[in-house]
N, C-alpha and C positions, 0 to 999 in steps of 0.2 A: 635829279639825275638817276636814271635806272641803275640798279646794282646787280651784279652777277657774281656767282660763286665759282672760284677756281679750286678744283680738287675736291675730293671726298674724304680721303683718309686724313688729310691735314688741310682743311679748307681755308680759303682766304677770300673775303668779300671785297670787291673792287667796283669802281664805276665802269659801266659797260663800255664807255669810251675812255681810253687813257690818253696820255700825252707822251709821244716819243720825242726825246730831246736831242737826238743825234745831230740834227741840223742846226742846233744852237751854238755849235762850234763849226769852223769852216769845213764844209764838205760840198755844199751846193752853192758855193760862193761865200763871201764874208758877211755874216749876220751882224746886226747891231746888238751888243751885249745887253744894253739897257732895255731895248725892245723885247729881247728874249726873256729877261727877268720879269718884265711887266706882263708878258703873255703867260708865263708860268704862274704868276700869282693870280692873274685873272682867271686862269683855268680852275684853280682851287675854289675861287669865289663862285664859279658857275657849276661846281660839282664834279669837275673832272679831277678826281683826287688820286688817280693811279698814274704815277710819274715814273718814266722809264729812262735810264741812262746806262752808261758802261764806262769802265776805266779805259777802254780802247778809244773812246770818242775824244778827239783832241788831246790824246796822251794824258788823260786825267783832268784836263781843263773843263770838260763838260760836267763832271761830277762837282768840281769846285763852283761852277756857275749855278748848278742846281742847289747846292748846299747854301749858297748865299741867298738865293731866292726864297727858300723855304725855312730859313733860320727862325723866323718869328711865328711860323705856322706849321711846324713839324708835326704837331698832333693831328693835323687835318689831312696829312699826306700818307698814302700807301706808297712807299718808296722801293723801287726795284733797280738793281744794278747788276752788272755782269763782270766776269773775269775770265781769263784764259785765252783771249784773242790778243796776241802780243806781236811786237816787232823786235827782232834781234838788234844787236848793237849796230850792224851795218844797214839797218832799215828793212831787212827781209821779213815779210810776214811769217808768223809761226803760231804755235799753240803751246799752252803749258797747263797740264792738269795734275802735276805732281802735288801730293798732299802738303808738302812744306810750302809750296808756292801758293796754294789755296789759302793757307792761313795768313801768309804775308800780304797777299792781294786784298783780303778782307780788311785787314788792319789799315792798309793804305787807303782803301775806299772810304772806310769810316772816318778817317782823318780828313780826307778831301771834302767829304759831304758834311762834315761837322756834326755827325749824329752818333748816338750810342748803339743803335741797332738798325740793321737793314731788314726791311719787311720781306723782300723776296730776292734771293741771291741766286743768279743763274750761272751755269757753265756756258760761257758765250760760244765757244767752239770746242768740240770734243778732241782730246788729245789721243790719237790712235796708239801711242806708245805707252800709255798708262791705263791700266785696267780701270774702267769707269767706277768699279766698286771702291777703288782706292781714293779717287777724287770725291765721290759721294761720302765716303767715310770721314774725310777731312771736313766736309761741309756739315755733316752731322755733329762733329765735334764743336764746330762754331755755333751750332744751334744750342748744344748743351751749355756752352759758355754764355749764351744770351746775346751773341753778336749778330745773329740772323734769326729770323722767325720761320721762313719757309724756303724750301729748296726748289730750284727750277733748272731746266735744260733749255738750250737754244740750238736750233738746227740739228738735232740729233736724229739718228736713224732708228728704225723700229726696234731692233735688237738691243741697241744701247738704252732706249727708253725702258724696255722690259727689265734689263739687268739693273739699271739705276733704281727703278722703283722697287725692285726686290730687296735692294740694299737699304733703302730708306724711302718712305712715301714722298713722291714728287708732286708738288702742288700744281705746277704749270709747265707747259712746253711752249716756247716762243719760236715761231717760224713765219716766214713770209707767206701772206695769204691775200689774194685779191682776185678779181675777175680774170686777170691775166696770169695768175700764178696759183695753180690748184693741185699741184702734185700731192699735197697732204691728204687729199680726199681719198686716195686709193688705199693707203695703209696707216698713215700717221694719225689722222683724226679717229678712225675706228679703234686704233690701239689705245689712244688716250681715253676714249669713251669706255672701252672695256676695262681699263685699269682705274678709271675715276680720276684722270688727270685733266685739269683745265687747259684750255688752248688760248694763247695770246698771239694774234696775228699782227704782223707789222707790215708796213708799206701797202695799205689798202688802196692807194691811188697809183700803184705801179710806178712809184718814184716820179709821180707827176703826170704821166701820160694820161691816166684816167680822169684827170681833172678837166680835160678839154681846153686847158689854157696854154699848153705847149704845142706849137704848130710846126716848129723847126728847131734846129740846133741854135739858130739865132736868138731863140728865147732864153738861152742859157748863157751865163757869164763865162768868160774864158777859163776860169779856174774851177768851174763846176765839175764835180767828179763824174756826173752822168755822161759827160762827153766820152768817157772811156768805157762805158757800159754797152755791151753788145746790142741791146734793144734800141739804143739811140744811134748806133753807128750806121754808116753807109746808107743804103735804102731801107734799112730796117724800121726806122722811125716812121717814115711815111706809110709803110705797109701796116704797121701796128696801129697808127692813128686811124686808118681806114676801118679797122675792126670795131671802132667805137660807135658806129652808127646806131645800133640798137640801144646803147646806153644813152646817147644824146636824145634819141627819140623818146624814150621813157621819161627822161628828165624833163623834156619839153612838155609832155602830156600832163605832168604833175606840177609844173611851175617850179622845178628844183634845178640845182646845178648838177652837172655830171658827177662832181665829187660827192655830193650828198647821196646820190643814188648808188654810187660805187661803194660808199661806206655802209649804206643801209643794206646792201646785198650781203656784205660780209657779216654784219650783225644778225642777219636773218638766217644764218647757217646753223644756229643752235644757241640755246641759252647758256651753254658752256663755252661760248666763243666770245672773246673780248678783243677789241681792236685798239691799236695805239698809233693813230695817225700823228705824224709830226708836223709842226708848224712853228714859225717864229712870229706870226702876226695874229693879233687879237681878232681881226676881222675874219680870218680863216678859222680861228678857233670857234667863234660863234656859228659860223657856217657848218662846221663839222657837228656841233652839238645838235643843230636842228635836224640832222639826219635821223636822230632817234625818234622824232615825232613825225617823220615823213609818212603820209597816209598812202603808202603803196601796198597793195595786197600781196600776200605770200605767193599767190599764183603768178602775179606779174614779175616778182623778183626771181622766182624759179624759172620763169620763161626767159628772163634776161640771161640767166646763167646758161640756159640751153642755146640761146641765140649767139652768145659770144663763146667761141671755143678757144680755150687756152692753148690747145694744140696748134692753133693757127698763128700764134704769136711767134715772131721771128727773133731769134737771139736769146741767149741764156740771160738769167737775171743778174749774174755777176760775171766778170772776166774769168777765164779758165782757172787761174790760180786760186781764186776765192771759191769757185764752184767745187774745187777738189776738197775743200774743207767743210762742206755741208753734207748732211745726211749720213754721217759716220756713226 
């Protein structure tokens, strides 16, 4: 497996393709826990050693599942988790970046994961009511205590990234990045490169649309969260699927799946870019890995990016309430 380096001031070497574990707890329908654990362990065997979870996924149950799966192979895993994306007692989504909460959240994640140290600890969502320097200061304390190794941010805005990095070197920023979601190219990616911060892109398949396997809402189970996402609603899905023609054409020319080409495009954006596609199936895992060896020229991938305009995609990537908590 190809390795890539995240960050310069405090670098972390990870597999170019990681494994996003969010879907291993119910969000896109009910997954099979045993299938998920087998997929996770197989990923490690195949060299996908960068594993990403969060305390927000399944209210901690995702971390517990990951912890069980890696218990006997912890030394082979670069483990990332996140904190700060919370729900209040009444179920209302919120954020928490208070220093005291940072310390509590880390201890809780360590316990659920069954590990002594977290390799990469992210602020999942930025708390606008807490100076980022205070949140980062608490994370730096965790690093001094040996509970975490590297600091990360998720879905942060440019000024927050700069302030956080000034307080303590940030190893990686995690933000959605795909052919359909490219807002980061304007300011976020250039800022990361200027500061020497690695970039971890999630949802390289646009939550499934870019795989070419979803043709209508009928493809989704009734309790699939994507039914509530704007890009899937009303006539948006059919419009967005029509934008895939250049992707499907390039895939057909190279004997690849649309998903493989979509992933290869993300990975071609720079050696400082890592992608963490999620899957619960070993077959999909193997398909994703083959994207690294896809023999598509850089010019063809650049041309694909030009042929598909993210500005033509209809619908925001999250519902309004969630969109309000990104880019802070």
